[in-house]
C-alpha positions in Angstrom: 0.0 -0.1 0.1 1.1 3.5 -0.7 0.3 6.8 0.9 -2.0 7.8 -2.0 -3.7 4.4 -2.0 -4.6 4.6 1.8 -5.8 8.2 1.2 -7.9 7.1 -1.8 -9.4 4.0 0.2 -10.5 6.2 3.2 -11.8 9.2 0.8 -14.1 6.6 -1.0 -15.1 4.9 2.2 -16.2 8.3 3.5 -18.6 9.1 0.7 -22.2 8.0 0.9 -23.5 9.0 -2.5 -26.9 9.7 -1.1 -29.4 10.9 -3.8 -30.8 14.4 -3.2 -34.6 14.8 -2.7 -36.8 17.5 -1.5 -36.5 18.4 2.4 -37.8 20.4 4.9 -34.6 22.1 5.6 -30.9 22.1 4.7 -28.2 22.4 7.3 -24.6 23.1 6.7 -22.6 21.9 9.5 -19.6 23.8 11.1 -16.3 23.6 9.4 -13.7 25.9 8.1 -14.0 25.1 4.3 -16.2 27.9 2.8 -16.8 25.6 -0.3 -19.2 23.8 2.0 -21.1 26.7 2.8 -21.4 27.7 -0.7 -22.7 24.3 -1.9 -25.2 24.3 0.9 -26.4 28.0 -0.4 -26.5 26.6 -4.1 -28.8 23.5 -3.0 -31.0 26.2 -1.5 -31.0 28.2 -4.7 -31.7 25.1 -6.6 -34.9 24.7 -4.7 -34.0 21.5 -2.5 -35.6 23.0 0.8 -37.2 26.2 1.9 -34.8 27.0 4.8 -31.0 26.8 5.1 -29.6 26.5 8.7 -26.0 27.6 9.2 -24.6 26.0 12.2 -21.4 26.1 14.1 -19.3 28.5 16.4 -16.0 26.9 15.8 -14.2 29.5 17.8 -12.4 27.2 20.1 -10.4 26.3 16.9 -9.5 29.9 15.7 -5.9 29.4 16.7 -5.5 26.8 14.1 -4.1 27.7 10.6 -6.5 28.1 7.8 -9.2 30.1 10.1 -8.2 33.5 9.3 -11.8 34.2 7.7 -13.4 33.0 10.8 -11.7 35.0 13.5 -14.0 37.5 15.0 -17.1 35.6 13.8 -18.4 32.2 13.7 -18.6 29.3 11.3 -22.4 29.8 11.0 -22.2 33.5 10.4 -19.4 33.3 7.8 -21.6 30.7 5.8 -24.8 32.9 6.3 -23.1 35.9 4.9 -21.6 33.6 1.9 -25.1 32.4 1.3 -26.6 36.0 1.3 -23.9 37.2 -1.2 -24.9 34.2 -3.3 -28.6 35.4 -3.2 -30.3 33.5 -0.5 -32.5 35.8 1.4 -31.9 36.4 5.1 -35.7 35.2 5.7 -34.6 31.8 4.7 -31.5 31.6 6.8 -31.4 30.4 10.3 -28.3 31.0 12.1 -27.1 28.7 15.0 -23.8 30.1 16.1 -23.3 28.3 19.6 -22.5 24.6 18.6 -19.0 23.3 19.1 -19.1 19.7 17.5 -21.1 17.7 15.2 -23.5 16.4 17.8 -24.2 20.1 18.9 -24.6 21.0 15.3 -27.7 18.7 15.2 -28.9 19.2 18.5 -29.1 23.2 18.5 -30.2 23.4 14.9 -33.0 21.1 15.5 -34.0 23.4 18.5 -33.9 26.5 16.1 -36.1 24.8 13.5 -38.6 23.8 16.1 -38.7 27.3 17.5 -39.6 28.3 13.8 -42.3 25.8 13.8 -40.6 23.7 11.2 -41.8 20.1 11.3 -38.6 18.2 9.8 -39.2 14.8 8.3 -36.4 15.1 5.7 -33.1 16.9 6.3 -30.2 17.6 3.9 -26.9 17.9 5.8 -23.9 19.2 4.0 -20.4 18.8 5.2 -16.8 18.3 3.8 -16.5 15.3 1.3 -14.5 13.1 3.9 -16.9 13.9 6.7 -20.1 12.5 5.0 -20.1 9.2 6.7 -19.4 10.7 10.2 -22.0 13.4 9.6 -24.4 10.5 8.9 -23.5 8.4 11.7 -23.8 11.3 14.2 -27.2 12.6 12.9 -28.8 9.3 13.2 -28.2 9.5 16.9 -29.9 12.8 17.1 -32.5 12.4 14.4 -33.3 8.7 14.4 -36.7 8.9 13.0 -35.8 11.7 10.1 -34.9 11.0 6.8 -31.3 12.3 6.6 -29.5 12.9 3.5 -25.8 13.8 3.6 -24.1 15.4 0.8 -20.9 17.5 0.1 -19.4 19.6 -2.5 -18.7 17.8 -5.7 -14.9 18.2 -5.3 -12.6 15.4 -6.4 -9.8 14.2 -4.2 -7.1 15.8 -6.4 -8.8 19.4 -6.2 -9.7 18.9 -2.5 -6.5 20.5 -0.9 -6.7 24.3 -0.7 -5.1 27.2 1.1 -7.5 26.6 4.2 -6.5 22.8 4.6 -3.2 22.1 3.1 -0.9 23.7 5.7 0.8 20.7 7.3 -1.5 18.5 5.6 -4.1 19.3 8.0 -6.9 17.6 6.0 -5.1 14.2 6.0 -4.7 14.3 9.6 -8.4 15.2 9.9 -9.4 12.3 7.5 -7.6 9.8 9.7 -9.0 11.2 12.9 -12.5 11.1 11.5 -12.1 7.5 10.6 -10.9 6.7 13.9 -13.9 8.5 15.4 -16.3 6.3 13.1 -14.8 3.3 14.8 -14.5 4.5 18.4 -17.5 6.9 18.9 -20.3 4.4 18.7 -19.0 2.9 22.1 -19.4 6.4 23.5 -23.1 6.7 22.1 -22.0 9.6 19.7 -22.6 7.8 16.5 -24.3 4.7 15.2 -22.2 1.7 14.2 -21.4 1.4 10.6 -19.5 -1.5 8.7 -15.9 -0.9 8.1 -14.1 -3.0 5.4 -10.9 -4.5 6.5 -8.8 -2.6 3.9 -10.1 0.7 5.2 -8.9 0.1 8.6 -5.6 -1.1 6.9 -5.4 2.3 5.3 -5.8 3.9 8.7 -3.1 2.0 10.3 -0.8 2.8 7.3 -1.5 6.5 7.6 -1.0 6.4 11.3 2.3 4.7 10.9 3.4 7.4 8.5 2.8 10.0 11.2 -0.8 11.5 10.5 -1.7 11.4 14.1 -2.4 15.0 14.9 -6.1 14.6 15.0 -6.5 11.1 16.7 -8.4 10.8 20.0 -6.5 9.0 22.8 
């Protein structure tokens, strides 16, 4: 196995390839990739749901590289501003700017939707490409009876690294850390269990041995 083969294996496993369908709301979960917020806004503009929930504070991570555009604000507010610049009206945007992790993204966003009187039966969740599976696994803990569709910007693996996540190959560390969480978090009740092929875990072990350990949990 090579480094690129290991990355490819995990990248493909993380994609769920959910088909889009009309939903009651779109939620863009907190992260530092503005392309995710732009994709969520485009889904709203394309008519997939009447509401766009921009969720996430993320200020506990503002000391990390690549977060310059978020300092002094929150992930939710940056994504909301991006959506407005693309033509989404403020009346369609719900800003939830307190959550600090994926579980809270769902928990607090659902509260905001309920306050608006939105009865959510189908929800489109938008996140980074390599976080699709984790986003789904966490969402089904908080929203077990809701039809959850997870999607991400249609960015190829070759095109994914950019100025916000290429510093120190941050995104590879995050990719490895997210895979570990898919395996470990169900034991803590944070995510549902998911099948993981042996070759995917072998790819994880290879990248850990190569030093991609900055985002591992103890």
